[in-house]
N, C-alpha and C positions, 0 to 999 in steps of 0.2 A: 913651281910653272903654275902660271895663273891658272886659277878655275871659276868658269863662270855656273851661279848655282842662280842665278836669274835675269833671264830675259824677257822682255815682254814691248808692244806699242801700244802707245798712249794718246789721247789729243791734247794732254797738259798736264800738267804737275806744279806741286809746290811744296817747299821747303820751310822745314819751322823752324827758322833759327836756335830756338832757347833748346827744344828735343833732339835736334836735327832728323826730324823723322821727314819721311817724303808721304807725299798722300797722292795718287795716281789719279788722274780721272780718265772717263772714256775709253778704258780697256779697247784696242783694233784689234779689230779679226778678218775683217770683211773691209775693201773699198771698193763704193761705185761710184764710178764714171761717167755724164752724160754720154751717152752713144757719139762716136765721133769727134771728141776732147780726149783722146789720150796722146799727150804728145809727147815723144820719147824724151827722156832726159830732163823733165818735169821734176821740180822738188816736190812731196807731197806733204804738208803741213804737220807734222806728225813727229811725236820724239820717241825715241830707242830707249829702254832704260837697261842697263846691261850692270849686276851686280858680282864680282870676284870675291874669291879667298887668293891673298896673294903669303906664296913663302916667305919666311925671314931675310933669306937670303935677298930677295927680290928688293926687298923695301929700297925705296929711292932709286930706283934702275929705270932708265928710259925704256918704256912698252910702246909698241905701237897696235893697236886696234882697227879695225873697220867690219865694216855689217856686209852681210851677203843675201841677195835675195835669190835663193833657190829654187830654181821652175822641177817638177817632177822628169820637165825632158831633158836634164842637166844642165839649161840655160840660166846665168850668174848673171846681177845686175853689181854691182858693190858698191859703197859708199866712196868718200874720200878716206883716206888715213888719219887718225887721229892718232896724237903723241899724249901719252901718261906719263907719271912719277906717282907710284902711290906711296903714301907714309903714310899707312896703314893697313892693317893686314889683311881687314876686307874695306876693300877700295867700289863703287858705284861710280857711274857715267852715265852723263844725258847728253844722247845725242841729237840735236835736231835738225828737222829733215831727213826723208827716206826718199831716193831716185826711185822715178817710176820707171819700169821695165818695160822693154818695147813690145810686149802682149800681154793680155790681158791669162788666167787662168791661176792656179795655187799655187803658190811658194811655201817655204819654209824660211824665215830670217836668222842665217848662222852668225855666227862672230868667231870671228878671226884674231889671233895674236901672234904677236912675233917680240922679240928683244929688238929694240934698235940697231939699224946695219945688219941687220940677218936679213935673208935671202927669202925661206921657205916661210910659208903660213902656217899657224897651227889652228884648225877648225876644231870647237868645242862641240861637243855632245847635244848641247843642249839647245833648239829650235823654240821659234813661235811661230804656226800657222798664219799665212795672210794669201787671202784670197781677195784677187784683182777680176770688177768686170763690168763690163758695160750696160746701160740698161737705154732702156728706150725713153727718148722727151716725155715728159707728161703734155696729153691733148691739152689744148687751149682751154677751159672752165669760162665759158658766157654765160650770164644770165638774162 
């Protein structure tokens, strides 16, 4: 079974072609939206990074992943489903865009996976906290 050992949300990243190391910029735990600009279904320009360990028997098998924003109330907003095929025992994904949930509040980003063609999802224990707030517009400054 795939096992997610790192899950994070950031503003951007860079992959070093020589070392294969990843640099993450601006880890995000809160998104503040101007009041009245909460368009349901909009995509936040953030990256979700998930790192997995894969069992040897799962190499080259089709796996599907999705990310869920889970509120304490039980409300869930999910991303599209992404198909992947791991070619090594450690596998990393970078997903661009996070759907804006219908209400502000505290969420956990969770990762779900399944073998391609399977019906149910397996939710990993790992979670990333994310708070979505609305802020008052700043007053116009005049001099």
